[in-house]
RODO-2510 file (C-alpha; in nm, 4 decimals, decimal comma):
residues 450
     n   res          X          Y          Z
     1     m    -1,9774     6,3929    -8,2528
     2     s    -1,6047     6,3520    -8,1617
     3     f    -1,3811     6,4834    -7,8929
     4     k    -1,0111     6,5640    -7,8329
     5     l    -0,8683     6,4280    -7,5255
     6     y    -0,5251     6,5839    -7,4041
     7     g    -0,2850     6,4040    -7,1735
     8     p    -0,0155     6,1356    -7,1584
     9     s    -0,1447     5,8122    -7,3038
    10     t     0,0007     5,6129    -7,0151
    11     n    -0,2252     5,8150    -6,7676
    12     p    -0,4813     5,5648    -6,6123
    13     r    -0,7446     5,8364    -6,5914
    14     l    -0,7153     5,8730    -6,9749
    15     s    -0,7705     5,5129    -6,9969
    16     q    -1,0743     5,5416    -6,7837
    17     i    -1,2206     5,8106    -7,0071
    18     h    -1,1323     5,6011    -7,3163
    19     l    -1,3180     5,2999    -7,1598
    20     v    -1,6228     5,5095    -7,1169
    21     a    -1,6127     5,6376    -7,4414
    22     d    -1,5709     5,2884    -7,6036
    23     l    -1,8594     5,1792    -7,4098
    24     l    -2,0741     5,4786    -7,5435
    25     q    -1,9220     5,4320    -7,8923
    26     i    -1,7995     5,7690    -7,8870
    27     p    -1,4829     5,8484    -8,1008
    28     i    -1,1973     6,0124    -7,9099
    29     e    -0,9004     6,1596    -8,0555
    30     l    -0,5901     6,1554    -7,8229
    31     v    -0,3620     6,4694    -7,8229
    32     e    -0,0408     6,3519    -7,6461
    33     v     0,0543     6,6040    -7,3744
    34     a     0,3533     6,5111    -7,1534
    35     y     0,3624     6,5905    -6,7893
    36     s     0,6541     6,8236    -6,8600
    37     q     0,4239     7,0156    -7,0892
    38     c     0,1430     7,0778    -6,8486
    39     d     0,2951     7,4328    -6,7485
    40     s     0,3202     7,5375    -7,1142
    41     k     0,1075     7,8443    -7,2148
    42     e    -0,0772     7,6153    -7,4752
    43     h    -0,2010     7,3825    -7,2091
    44     l    -0,2593     7,6341    -6,9340
    45     a    -0,5202     7,7808    -7,1827
    46     r    -0,7090     7,4494    -7,1664
    47     n    -0,6581     7,3977    -6,7881
    48     p    -0,5285     7,6846    -6,5688
    49     f    -0,4396     7,4367    -6,3011
    50     a    -0,1803     7,2671    -6,5217
    51     k    -0,3228     6,9258    -6,4922
    52     v    -0,4386     6,6339    -6,7176
    53     p    -0,6594     6,4869    -6,8561
    54     v    -0,8471     6,7723    -7,0455
    55     i    -1,1304     6,7074    -7,3041
    56     e    -1,2308     6,9666    -7,5556
    57     t    -1,5946     6,9910    -7,6328
    58     t    -1,8044     7,2062    -7,8474
    59     d    -1,8791     7,4144    -7,5371
    60     g    -1,5166     7,4591    -7,4286
    61     f    -1,2595     7,2652    -7,2182
    62     l    -1,3461     7,0323    -6,9419
    63     y    -1,1154     6,8758    -6,6893
    64     e    -1,1175     6,6305    -6,4042
    65     s    -1,1674     6,2556    -6,5154
    66     n    -1,4888     6,1836    -6,3216
    67     a    -1,6457     6,5120    -6,4583
    68     i    -1,5412     6,4059    -6,8056
    69     c    -1,7031     6,0635    -6,7786
    70     r    -2,0171     6,2146    -6,6340
    71     y    -2,0302     6,4471    -6,9367
    72     l    -1,9782     6,1629    -7,1900
    73     a    -2,2503     5,9495    -7,0252
    74     r    -2,4928     6,2302    -6,9990
    75     s    -2,4255     6,2969    -7,3838
    76     k    -2,5788     5,9425    -7,4298
    77     q    -2,8526     5,9379    -7,1779
    78     e    -3,0271     5,6535    -7,3481
    79     s    -2,7244     5,4238    -7,2936
    80     g    -2,8248     5,4013    -6,9356
    81     l    -2,4504     5,4256    -6,8378
    82     y    -2,5568     5,7248    -6,5915
    83     g    -2,8517     5,5367    -6,4612
    84     a    -3,2068     5,5036    -6,6031
    85     t    -3,3821     5,7436    -6,3535
    86     p    -3,3129     6,0670    -6,1678
    87     f    -3,2802     5,8453    -5,8569
    88     q    -3,0391     5,6037    -6,0251
    89     q    -2,8270     5,9050    -6,1399
    90     s    -2,8038     6,0286    -5,7970
    91     q    -2,6900     5,6773    -5,6841
    92     v    -2,4283     5,6867    -5,9535
    93     d    -2,3022     6,0129    -5,8205
    94     q    -2,3225     5,8785    -5,4487
    95     w    -2,0776     5,5753    -5,5443
    96     i    -1,8396     5,7943    -5,7400
    97     d    -1,8015     6,0333    -5,4364
    98     w    -1,7857     5,7197    -5,2138
    99     t    -1,4989     5,6022    -5,4289
   100     v    -1,2971     5,9037    -5,4290
   101     n    -1,3442     5,9826    -5,0668
   102     e    -1,2985     5,6277    -4,9043
   103     l    -1,0522     5,4846    -5,1454
   104     d    -0,8349     5,7391    -5,3026
   105     p    -0,6755     5,8779    -4,9759
   106     n    -0,5616     5,5069    -4,8693
   107     f    -0,4696     5,4332    -5,2216
   108     m    -0,2220     5,7200    -5,2255
   109     t    -0,0981     5,6254    -4,8701
   110     t    -0,0066     5,2705    -4,9805
   111     f     0,0926     5,2771    -5,3148
   112     t     0,3295     5,5799    -5,2987
   113     q     0,5153     5,3442    -5,0467
   114     i     0,4991     5,0439    -5,2476
   115     w     0,6316     5,2273    -5,5483
   116     g     0,9007     5,3987    -5,3404
   117     h     0,7779     5,7399    -5,4194
   118     l     0,7726     5,8297    -5,0422
   119     p     0,9763     5,6885    -4,7455
   120     v     0,8285     5,3713    -4,5876
   121     n     0,6032     5,4309    -4,2912
   122     e     0,4765     5,1087    -4,1684
   123     d     0,2225     5,2518    -3,9226
   124     s     0,0486     5,4638    -4,1896
   125     f     0,0653     5,1739    -4,4330
   126     k    -0,0807     4,9269    -4,2172
   127     t    -0,3664     5,1698    -4,1149
   128     s    -0,4524     5,2438    -4,4687
   129     r    -0,4227     4,8845    -4,5765
   130     n    -0,6606     4,7942    -4,2812
   131     i    -0,9043     5,0699    -4,3924
   132     i    -0,8978     4,9313    -4,7633
   133     n    -0,9839     4,5858    -4,6281
   134     e    -1,2695     4,7408    -4,4295
   135     k    -1,4034     4,9035    -4,7348
   136     l    -1,3753     4,5924    -4,9312
   137     k    -1,5799     4,4147    -4,6766
   138     q    -1,8554     4,6839    -4,7228
   139     l    -1,8417     4,6256    -5,0988
   140     e    -1,8799     4,2557    -5,0512
   141     g    -2,1816     4,3268    -4,8432
   142     h    -2,3241     4,5381    -5,1391
   143     f    -2,2563     4,2967    -5,4113
   144     k    -2,4084     4,0126    -5,2323
   145     n    -2,7330     4,1618    -5,3159
   146     s    -2,6761     4,3552    -5,6383
   147     p    -2,4602     4,2546    -5,9547
   148     y    -2,3574     4,6203    -6,0082
   149     l    -2,3244     4,9315    -5,7878
   150     v    -2,6447     5,0816    -5,9309
   151     g    -2,9309     4,8532    -6,0341
   152     d    -2,8636     4,5629    -6,2580
   153     k    -2,6659     4,7293    -6,5269
   154     l    -2,3175     4,8707    -6,5595
   155     t    -2,2757     5,2423    -6,4888
   156     i    -1,9790     5,4794    -6,4879
   157     a    -1,9891     5,4299    -6,1022
   158     d    -1,8706     5,0735    -6,1676
   159     i    -1,5961     5,2213    -6,4126
   160     t    -1,4751     5,4610    -6,1481
   161     l    -1,4526     5,1959    -5,8938
   162     i    -1,2760     4,9404    -6,1161
   163     v    -1,0004     5,1699    -6,1890
   164     r    -0,9388     5,2392    -5,8251
   165     i    -0,9848     4,8762    -5,6981
   166     a    -0,7701     4,6947    -5,9790
   167     p    -0,4356     4,7956    -5,8474
   168     f    -0,5345     4,6724    -5,4985
   169     f    -0,5698     4,3131    -5,6387
   170     t    -0,2644     4,3252    -5,8372
   171     l    -0,0294     4,4432    -5,5728
   172     l    -0,1851     4,4864    -5,2210
   173     i    -0,4576     4,2278    -5,1533
   174     d    -0,3184     3,8811    -5,1765
   175     e    -0,4927     3,5622    -5,2941
   176     k    -0,5960     3,4418    -4,9682
   177     t    -0,7691     3,7678    -4,8590
   178     r    -0,9416     3,7828    -5,1977
   179     k    -1,1317     3,4525    -5,1268
   180     s    -1,3066     3,6266    -4,8557
   181     y    -1,4810     3,8666    -5,0947
   182     p    -1,6454     3,6202    -5,3600
   183     s    -1,9242     3,8540    -5,4489
   184     l    -1,6965     4,1378    -5,4891
   185     m    -1,4684     3,9324    -5,7023
   186     k    -1,7566     3,8159    -5,9236
   187     w    -1,8379     4,1895    -5,9920
   188     f    -1,4655     4,2463    -6,0603
   189     t    -1,4426     3,9557    -6,2992
   190     a    -1,7358     4,0695    -6,4878
   191     v    -1,6089     4,4226    -6,5417
   192     t    -1,2444     4,3394    -6,6150
   193     e    -1,3540     4,0709    -6,8729
   194     l    -1,5333     4,3450    -7,0812
   195     p    -1,3701     4,3729    -7,4234
   196     q    -1,3571     4,7545    -7,3730
   197     f    -1,1699     4,7115    -7,0370
   198     k    -0,9274     4,4815    -7,1906
   199     k    -0,8659     4,7131    -7,4829
   200     n    -0,7665     5,0044    -7,2437
   201     f    -0,6118     4,8324    -6,9420
   202     g    -0,5194     4,4982    -7,0772
   203     r    -0,5411     4,1611    -6,8813
   204     v    -0,5563     4,2171    -6,4940
   205     r    -0,2874     4,0179    -6,3252
   206     l    -0,3897     3,9196    -5,9748
   207     c    -0,1073     3,8835    -5,7160
   208     k    -0,0734     3,5614    -5,5212
   209     v     0,1194     3,7472    -5,2414
   210     a     0,1080     4,1166    -5,1676
   211     f     0,4147     4,3231    -5,2824
   212     p     0,6432     4,3884    -4,9791
   213     l     0,7464     4,7365    -4,9032
   214     p     1,0874     4,8478    -5,0483
   215     k     1,3823     4,7572    -4,8203
   216     q     1,1355     4,6716    -4,5266
   217     e     1,3658     4,4064    -4,4038
   218     e     1,6671     4,6464    -4,3840
   219     q     1,4610     4,8879    -4,1881
   220     k     1,3549     4,6253    -3,9480
   221     q     1,7118     4,5212    -3,8808
   222     k     1,8045     4,8719    -3,8186
   223     e     1,5258     4,9152    -3,5657
   224     q     1,6018     4,6061    -3,3807
   225     k     1,9725     4,6978    -3,3382
   226     p     1,9121     4,9658    -3,0701
   227     k     1,6740     4,7484    -2,9011
   228     e     1,9503     4,4851    -2,8365
   229     e     2,2072     4,7500    -2,7305
   230     k     1,9990     4,9287    -2,4725
   231     p     1,9794     4,6574    -2,2161
   232     k     2,3607     4,6118    -2,2238
   233     e     2,4080     4,9955    -2,1518
   234     q     2,1504     4,9877    -1,8780
   235     k     2,2872     4,7072    -1,6670
   236     p     2,5664     4,9065    -1,4884
   237     k     2,3094     5,1825    -1,4129
   238     e     2,0911     4,9287    -1,2515
   239     e     2,3661     4,7955    -1,0359
   240     k     2,4711     5,1228    -0,8800
   241     p     2,1567     5,1674    -0,6676
   242     k     2,1891     4,8088    -0,5512
   243     e     2,5304     4,8946    -0,4025
   244     q     2,4136     5,1987    -0,2207
   245     k     2,1030     5,0456    -0,0577
   246     p     2,3020     4,8542     0,2111
   247     k     2,3986     5,1730     0,3919
   248     e     2,0316     5,2122     0,5012
   249     e     1,9462     4,8398     0,5746
   250     k     2,0407     4,5904     0,8197
   251     p     2,3235     4,3384     0,7452
   252     k     2,0872     4,0335     0,7707
   253     e     1,8319     4,1845     0,5297
   254     q     2,1187     4,2893     0,3171
   255     k     2,2377     3,9413     0,2696
   256     q     1,9171     3,7982     0,1951
   257     k     1,8470     4,0741    -0,0752
   258     e     2,1974     4,0095    -0,2298
   259     q     2,1329     3,6323    -0,2594
   260     k     1,7737     3,6730    -0,4169
   261     p     1,9028     3,8467    -0,7304
   262     k     2,1778     3,5871    -0,7572
   263     e     1,9269     3,2879    -0,7290
   264     a     1,6996     3,4607    -0,9701
   265     e     1,9683     3,5225    -1,2276
   266     k     2,0764     3,1410    -1,2255
   267     p     1,7442     3,0345    -1,3980
   268     k     1,7622     3,3197    -1,6394
   269     e     2,1146     3,2140    -1,7444
   270     a     1,9989     2,8544    -1,7665
   271     q     1,7045     2,9637    -1,9946
   272     k     1,9475     3,1548    -2,2192
   273     q     2,1673     2,8562    -2,2510
   274     k     1,8731     2,6463    -2,3281
   275     d     1,7613     2,9052    -2,5844
   276     q     2,0919     2,9127    -2,7375
   277     e     2,0934     2,5332    -2,7679
   278     d     1,7532     2,5369    -2,9232
   279     d     1,8632     2,7988    -3,1584
   280     e     2,1709     2,6235    -3,2770
   281     p     2,0048     2,3864    -3,5202
   282     a     1,8062     2,6780    -3,6835
   283     p     2,0763     2,7767    -3,9462
   284     e     2,0454     2,4084    -4,0626
   285     k     1,6905     2,4233    -4,1406
   286     k     1,7567     2,7577    -4,3375
   287     k     2,0106     2,6043    -4,5616
   288     n     1,9490     2,7061    -4,9505
   289     p     1,8411     2,3991    -5,1457
   290     l     2,1139     2,5125    -5,3804
   291     d     2,3771     2,4340    -5,1161
   292     l     2,2710     2,0740    -5,1016
   293     l     2,3579     2,0058    -5,4795
   294     p     2,6480     1,7950    -5,5528
   295     p     2,9582     1,9713    -5,5712
   296     s     3,0567     2,1410    -5,9016
   297     p     3,3858     2,2229    -6,0755
   298     f     3,2497     2,5518    -6,1917
   299     n     3,3172     2,8561    -5,9760
   300     i     3,0719     3,1291    -6,0350
   301     d     3,2873     3,3802    -5,8357
   302     d     3,6079     3,3180    -6,0466
   303     y     3,3945     3,3534    -6,3604
   304     k     3,2562     3,6913    -6,2409
   305     r     3,6133     3,8097    -6,1970
   306     a     3,7065     3,6886    -6,5296
   307     f     3,4103     3,8450    -6,6978
   308     f     3,4850     4,1952    -6,5686
   309     a     3,8630     4,1529    -6,6316
   310     e     3,8101     4,0375    -6,9876
   311     k     3,8242     4,3093    -7,2499
   312     d     3,7019     4,0808    -7,5252
   313     i     3,3411     3,9762    -7,4100
   314     t     3,3126     3,7370    -7,7135
   315     k     3,6116     3,5440    -7,5989
   316     n     3,4632     3,5536    -7,2363
   317     i     3,1425     3,4028    -7,3606
   318     q     3,3071     3,1206    -7,5535
   319     q     3,5010     3,0249    -7,2438
   320     l     3,1776     3,0090    -7,0419
   321     f     3,0301     2,7657    -7,2900
   322     t     3,3260     2,5373    -7,2819
   323     s     3,3780     2,5506    -6,9082
   324     v     3,0303     2,5546    -6,7459
   325     d     2,9307     2,2364    -6,5630
   326     t     2,5927     2,1790    -6,7285
   327     q     2,5022     1,9210    -6,4572
   328     g     2,5320     2,1802    -6,1876
   329     w     2,4606     2,5030    -6,3423
   330     s     2,2296     2,6378    -6,6313
   331     l     2,1812     2,9239    -6,8593
   332     w     1,8473     3,1025    -6,9110
   333     i     1,6827     3,3700    -7,1047
   334     i     1,4205     3,5483    -6,8925
   335     t     1,1346     3,7667    -7,0550
   336     y     0,8699     3,9731    -6,8627
   337     n     0,5335     3,9111    -6,9975
   338     k     0,4117     4,2731    -6,9735
   339     s     0,0579     4,3930    -6,9591
   340     q    -0,0936     4,6116    -7,2214
   341     n    -0,0289     4,9438    -7,0323
   342     e     0,3364     4,8585    -6,9494
   343     g     0,6472     4,9284    -7,1357
   344     k     0,5428     5,2730    -7,2780
   345     q     0,7753     5,4947    -7,0983
   346     i     1,1568     5,4163    -7,0411
   347     i     1,1588     5,5841    -6,6928
   348     l     0,8682     5,3775    -6,5725
   349     t     0,9848     5,0574    -6,7381
   350     n     1,3283     5,0900    -6,6105
   351     n     1,1935     5,1436    -6,2564
   352     l     0,9847     4,8373    -6,2870
   353     m     1,2706     4,6141    -6,4073
   354     k     1,4953     4,7548    -6,1230
   355     g     1,2360     4,7003    -5,8686
   356     f     1,1722     4,3345    -5,9726
   357     i     1,5586     4,2608    -5,9559
   358     n     1,6973     4,4803    -5,6932
   359     q     1,4107     4,5105    -5,4403
   360     r     1,1880     4,1967    -5,4884
   361     l     1,4313     3,9086    -5,5706
   362     d     1,6034     3,7552    -5,2713
   363     q     1,9560     3,9169    -5,2633
   364     n     2,1085     3,6070    -5,1212
   365     f     2,0609     3,4567    -5,4703
   366     r     2,3487     3,6684    -5,5945
   367     k     2,6126     3,4136    -5,4750
   368     y     2,4382     3,1486    -5,6904
   369     s     2,3938     3,3384    -5,9987
   370     f     2,4922     3,5964    -6,2587
   371     a     2,2928     3,8027    -6,5023
   372     i     2,2811     4,0892    -6,7560
   373     h     1,9191     4,2107    -6,7443
   374     g     1,7602     4,5244    -6,8820
   375     v     1,5123     4,7228    -7,0963
   376     y     1,5188     4,6848    -7,4609
   377     g     1,3279     4,8464    -7,7514
   378     d     1,1675     5,1859    -7,8078
   379     e     0,8753     5,3721    -7,6528
   380     p     0,6100     5,2985    -7,6475
   381     n     0,6826     4,9196    -7,6941
   382     l     0,9572     4,8488    -7,4375
   383     e     1,0552     4,5092    -7,3085
   384     i     1,2246     4,3716    -6,9908
   385     r     1,4591     4,0824    -7,0678
   386     g     1,7831     3,9160    -6,9530
   387     a     2,0358     3,6407    -6,9718
   388     w     2,1007     3,4334    -6,6609
   389     i     2,3253     3,1780    -6,5400
   390     w     2,2409     3,0096    -6,1981
   391     r     2,3220     2,7045    -5,9771
   392     g     2,1064     2,3976    -6,0577
   393     i     1,9259     2,2874    -6,3747
   394     e     1,5908     2,4066    -6,2715
   395     v     1,4196     2,7473    -6,1999
   396     p     1,5352     2,8088    -5,8362
   397     q     1,3010     2,8732    -5,5354
   398     e     1,4263     3,2342    -5,5325
   399     w     1,2551     3,3111    -5,8443
   400     k     0,9388     3,0917    -5,7611
   401     d     0,9056     3,3013    -5,4606
   402     h     0,9196     3,6298    -5,6452
   403     v     0,6041     3,8085    -5,6445
   404     a     0,6091     3,8390    -6,0167
   405     y     0,7198     3,4827    -6,1005
   406     d     0,4017     3,3982    -6,2978
   407     y     0,4628     3,6990    -6,5318
   408     h     0,7961     3,5930    -6,6534
   409     v     0,8876     3,3391    -6,9319
   410     f     1,1848     3,1276    -6,8462
   411     r     1,3764     2,9666    -7,1565
   412     r     1,6588     2,7268    -7,0672
   413     i     1,9568     2,7449    -7,2982
   414     d     2,0911     2,4293    -7,4634
   415     i     2,4496     2,4877    -7,5091
   416     n     2,4621     2,2101    -7,7750
   417     n     2,2165     2,4110    -7,9752
   418     e     2,3858     2,6702    -8,1922
   419     q     2,0666     2,8875    -8,2171
   420     d     2,0385     2,8895    -7,8347
   421     k     2,4153     2,9894    -7,8030
   422     k     2,3649     3,2599    -8,0482
   423     d     2,0564     3,4053    -7,8680
   424     f     2,2296     3,3881    -7,5347
   425     t     2,5444     3,5448    -7,6667
   426     e     2,3517     3,8566    -7,7912
   427     y     2,2524     3,9571    -7,4475
   428     w     2,6061     3,8768    -7,3075
   429     v     2,8075     4,0644    -7,5762
   430     n     2,5845     4,3623    -7,6790
   431     q     2,6141     4,5783    -7,3591
   432     e     2,6307     4,9429    -7,4995
   433     e     2,3345     5,1209    -7,3970
   434     d     2,1411     5,3223    -7,6730
   435     v     2,3661     5,1515    -7,9325
   436     s     2,3722     4,7652    -7,8973
   437     k     2,0873     4,5668    -8,0219
   438     v     1,9500     4,2306    -7,9180
   439     d     1,6935     4,0469    -8,1177
   440     g     1,6630     4,3730    -8,3086
   441     l     1,5849     4,5730    -7,9971
   442     t     1,7993     4,8517    -7,8815
   443     a     1,9624     4,8115    -7,5156
   444     r     1,8180     5,0992    -7,3364
   445     s     1,9071     5,0236    -6,9637
   446     l     2,1190     4,7360    -6,8409
   447     i     2,2149     4,6140    -6,4933
   448     y     2,4281     4,3230    -6,3647
   449     f     2,3006     4,0818    -6,1026
   450     r     2,6036     3,9726    -5,9381
***
């Protein structure tokens, strides 16, 4: 018995169904249906709601991923993947419903903001994140007494939960917080280490720190500006009633009241001066380590201007090799070590690449570096790579602080090595999108980090 599964191969719900099918050893034939094809007459005949995934059975079409997983598990009842008894089967249903009702809404609230699909709303984000942590605490309590959600064996309830919870640990819940859920993480590791899970979802990469919201710092600065301006505008408004009050008061009382605010203002002004004096050394503490390096004759700003002014890029790269100060600057090729489900679609991969570079990398690093970074290859095997030059001869702190630092491979270029120079030159010279090739891969989307 085999089934046809309709939908885009990159959809995680399809991967969930494939995982269940692999556990049951049921063959599944994937029929690729893009999101843009969901409104076609052909697909509407399968699902009138124009959604994916859809599975074709001998009895007809079935949609909704959890319903499909239940159907597959019921078709092989002896596997125990739907529970061994009617009571356990009801427990499986219970946990699937719990996962959908308790986790899915908060997943959508947080991740649509992390991915930039919806405007950032810090209040709703924090509320949902707190709810998620409360639910994780509840799961921790359950897994202290049970290795799985239902009984002592894996069921489709565990599969439904793992698909929802894995993104939390890769982007939202940091390493420190995860340590407070040892029983939950033990279950998580047991499920994600299954060969069938790795086949469909790849290796799960747990984040050390949570991904920040896009442009969160800029929004905070905008919100702080009016707060600083308001008291300045309100000062003259507060002074007016003070000038009018003496008309109704006696001269002696008036003098006393005029003296008190003056005396009260003196310590406030003194405190402001002290605060300013205390704040003066702060910029010195925040100095970038790259500023403390010995002076270098190579000027990156001059090079950037020459790069964009030079029509012959081949000539420009040769000038770089001869003029760069190798004691104060270094050249690198960076490759993103993608997971199994990444790099399948150009739009998603391009957004991933730009998100890493433009949103997650410290923008102050631009004055110390220059790069050509992009997406290379063809769907469904796209790569994210780039050629960089930066201050210093080691990987700088800006990259080490990057949330995805551990998922990048850094290769330092030796300009005395001809092969290294050739590899670096390929990135620097071949810049025509959809035409140029680097290491045999077509350049699809390129950006300058400058």
